[in-house]
C-alpha positions as CSV (number, residue, x, y, z in Angstrom):
1,P,26.3,-49.0,138.1
2,S,23.6,-47.7,140.4
3,T,23.4,-44.1,141.4
4,V,23.6,-43.3,145.1
5,P,21.7,-40.2,146.0
6,D,23.3,-37.3,147.9
7,E,22.5,-36.9,151.6
8,G,19.0,-35.4,152.0
9,A,18.0,-36.8,148.6
10,E,15.5,-39.2,150.2
11,N,13.0,-36.3,150.1
12,D,13.9,-35.6,146.5
13,C,10.9,-37.5,145.2
14,E,8.2,-36.3,147.5
15,S,5.2,-34.8,145.9
16,S,6.4,-35.8,142.5
17,L,2.9,-36.4,141.2
18,K,0.6,-33.4,141.1
19,I,-2.5,-34.6,142.8
20,D,-4.5,-31.6,141.9
21,D,-3.7,-32.1,138.2
22,K,-6.5,-34.0,136.5
23,K,-4.1,-35.5,134.1
24,G,-1.9,-36.9,136.9
25,Q,1.3,-35.4,135.4
26,L,4.4,-36.8,137.0
27,R,7.1,-34.2,137.9
28,W,10.3,-35.9,137.0
29,N,13.5,-35.1,139.0
30,T,17.1,-36.3,138.9
31,T,16.4,-39.2,141.3
32,L,13.5,-40.6,139.3
33,E,15.5,-40.1,136.0
34,N,18.4,-42.0,137.4
35,V,16.2,-44.9,138.5
36,L,14.7,-44.9,135.0
37,L,18.1,-45.0,133.3
38,D,19.6,-47.5,135.8
39,V,16.7,-50.0,135.5
40,L,16.6,-49.8,131.7
41,G,20.4,-49.8,131.3
42,E,20.7,-52.9,133.4
43,A,17.9,-54.6,131.5
44,A,19.5,-53.7,128.2
45,R,22.9,-55.2,129.3
46,E,21.0,-58.4,130.3
47,G,19.4,-58.5,126.7
48,K,15.9,-57.9,127.9
49,K,15.0,-55.7,125.0
50,T,13.8,-56.9,121.6
51,G,13.9,-54.1,118.9
52,K,12.0,-51.3,120.5
53,K,10.1,-53.5,123.0
54,W,11.1,-54.2,126.6
55,D,10.3,-57.5,128.3
56,T,7.1,-57.2,130.3
57,T,8.9,-58.1,133.5
58,V,11.3,-55.2,132.9
59,W,8.5,-52.7,132.4
60,N,6.6,-53.9,135.4
61,N,9.7,-53.8,137.6
62,L,10.4,-50.3,136.3
63,L,6.9,-49.0,137.1
64,S,7.0,-50.6,140.6
65,T,10.5,-49.2,141.4
66,L,9.5,-45.7,140.2
67,S,6.2,-45.8,142.1
68,N,8.0,-46.8,145.3
69,K,10.6,-44.1,144.8
70,A,8.0,-41.4,144.0
71,N,5.5,-42.6,146.7
72,E,2.9,-42.3,144.0
73,T,1.6,-44.5,141.1
74,V,3.8,-44.1,138.1
75,K,2.0,-45.1,134.9
76,S,3.4,-46.4,131.5
77,T,2.4,-43.1,129.9
78,H,4.6,-41.2,132.4
79,V,7.6,-43.3,131.4
80,D,6.8,-43.2,127.7
81,N,6.5,-39.4,127.7
82,R,9.7,-39.0,129.7
83,I,11.7,-41.3,127.5
84,R,10.4,-39.4,124.4
85,Q,11.4,-36.1,126.0
86,M,14.9,-37.4,127.0
87,R,15.4,-38.7,123.4
88,N,14.5,-35.2,122.0
89,E,16.8,-33.5,124.5
90,F,19.6,-35.8,123.6
91,N,19.1,-35.3,119.9
92,N,19.1,-31.5,120.4
93,F,22.3,-31.8,122.4
94,V,24.0,-33.8,119.7
95,E,22.9,-31.3,117.0
96,L,24.2,-28.4,119.2
97,K,27.5,-30.1,119.7
98,K,28.0,-30.4,116.0
99,K,27.9,-26.6,115.5
100,S,31.2,-24.8,115.0
101,G,32.3,-22.3,117.6
102,L,31.3,-24.6,120.5
103,S,33.2,-26.9,122.7
104,Y,32.1,-29.5,125.2
105,D,33.5,-29.8,128.8
106,P,33.0,-33.4,129.9
107,A,34.0,-32.6,133.5
108,K,31.2,-30.0,133.8
109,Q,29.0,-31.8,131.2
110,T,28.3,-28.4,129.6
111,I,28.6,-26.9,126.2
112,I,30.9,-23.8,126.1
113,A,30.5,-20.8,123.9
114,S,30.9,-17.1,124.1
115,N,28.0,-14.9,125.3
116,E,27.9,-13.4,121.8
117,Y,27.6,-16.9,120.2
118,W,24.8,-17.9,122.5
119,K,22.9,-14.6,121.8
120,E,23.3,-15.2,118.0
121,L,22.3,-18.9,118.3
122,L,19.2,-18.2,120.5
123,S,18.1,-15.3,118.2
124,N,17.9,-17.8,115.3
125,P,17.2,-21.3,116.6
């Protein structure tokens, strides 16, 4: 299912690439992340991934779609880095959910714990 941005979200991607940054670092936002997940999710459902490798047409389509949305050139390294970061965030989330004393609210998509628990957890990560 594709994600429909909220009203006013058409400006959500402007200036997503820091021009003054010599590395050309892409500033990811919710809109770009949703495009990334939508394109790769659809390609996976269509069987266009072999092992850890995406079909070349999928990757080229993804880079083109992201570049159009961001109004800047999105490179493979930008996507690789964001996927790696999202994977790490997801793994951290899964580990956090396993801890006792926590609960997950699927409606709010948040982990719930007392303030004391968060202070203890954050003091000893």
